[in-house]
N, C-alpha and C positions, 0 to 999 in steps of 0.2 A: 034598643037602638040609641036612645039619648045617652045612656051610660057609656056606650062605646065611643061616641063623639066626645064626651067629656074627658075620657081617658086619652084620646088621641090629640085633642086640642093643644095641650102643653108641648107635645112633640113637634107639632106643625108650626106653632107660633111661639117663639122663644120668649122667655121672661128676661127683661133687661136687668132685673134684680140679681140675675146670675152673676153679673160682672161686678166685682168690688170696686174697680176703678178702670178707667179707660186710659191706656198709656200708648205711646207711640209703638207701632208695630215694626219689627225689623224687616229690612229688605236685603236680599242677597243680590250682589252685583258681581259680574265676572269680566275678566279681560284676558287677552292672550299676549304673550311676549316672545321675542325671538331667542332670548337666552334665559337661563335660570335666575340670573341676578338682575335682569332689566326690570325697571319699575314700569308697569303698564300705564298707559295714559287713556286709552279708549275703553272706559268702563261701560258695561251694558247691564241693565236690570234683568234679572232672571224672570222670564215670563211676565212682562209688564201687563197690567190690566188694559183691556181694549177701551178706547174712547167711547165707543158706541156699540150696543148690541141690539139686534133686531128682536122684536117680540117673540118670534119663533125660537131664536137661539136662546133667549132668556128662559123661556118655558122649558126647553129641552135641557138646559144646564141645571135646572132645579132638580131634575131626576137623574141625569147622567153627565158627570163632569170629572172624570178621573184626573185630568191634568190640573184642575184647580185643587182637588184633594191633595195631590202631590205638592203643590205650591204651599198649601196650608201646613203640610208636614215639614216643609223647609222652614217655615216661620217658627214652628215648634222647635226644630233642631237649632235654629239660630238663637232663640231665647234660652235654650239649654246651654248653648255654647257660651253665652254671656254669664249665666249663673254659675255653671260648673263645667268648664271645658273638658271634653273627653275626645279621645281619638275616634270613637264611634261617630260622634256628631260631625267631626271634620270629614271622615271618610264618606258618610252618607251624603253630605252636601257636595263633596267632590264628585261622587258617583253621578249625581243628578246634573251637575254643571257640565261635566264632560259629555254626558249623553245629550244635553241640550246643544252643546257646541257641535257635536257630530250631526245632530239633526238639522241645525240651522245655518251652519257655516260650511260652504263647499270645501272639499279637501284641498284644493289648490290655493285657497285663501287662508287656511289655518296656519297659525304659528305653532311651533313645537311645545310651548309651555303655556300654562294657564294659572291664574290665581282667582280666588274669590275674596270678597270682603263683605262684612255685615255693616249696614248703614241704618241708623235710626233717623227718620225724618220727623221733625216736630215743629210746631209754630211757637215762636217766642215773640210776643207782642204782635207786630204786623209782619214780621219776617219769617221765612221758612228756613230752618237750620238743619244741616245734615251733619251728623256725627258718625265718623267711622269708628266702630267699636272693636272690630276684629279684622285682621289682614292675614290671609293664609300664606304659607310658603308656596313656592312654585311647584307645579306638578306637571310632569311630562304627559302630553296628549298622544296616545298611540295613534298612528296613522296620519299624523300631521305632516305637511310638506316641510322638508328640511330647510 
């Protein structure tokens, strides 16, 4: 029994030595626009973290949290997009952003086009700095109000 616990312990409690360095994590933001050439102004973070979680929700999320897993996948895609841009990364991010728009924005409030951007947020001295490292082209949202 003790040997089993020793084998499982590293899987349950991660080692911080696993990370070589801690760097800013990319965030994906999205916005809608009326035309393909319009520059959006109202950017929203893709699935922002909640300010507060109840203890029950916290415990449940330790075992079942597919939306957070998908958000972590987006972080991985964003990092890949910065290192070596591929159409696959862009398509996967657009797929999830458009699905989020369809889920969270009522059809009558949707604009026909959307864009996403990758933003790195980091601290420089006492200030928080936001660097936009990627801006997508506009993509038509099917089912949007004309």
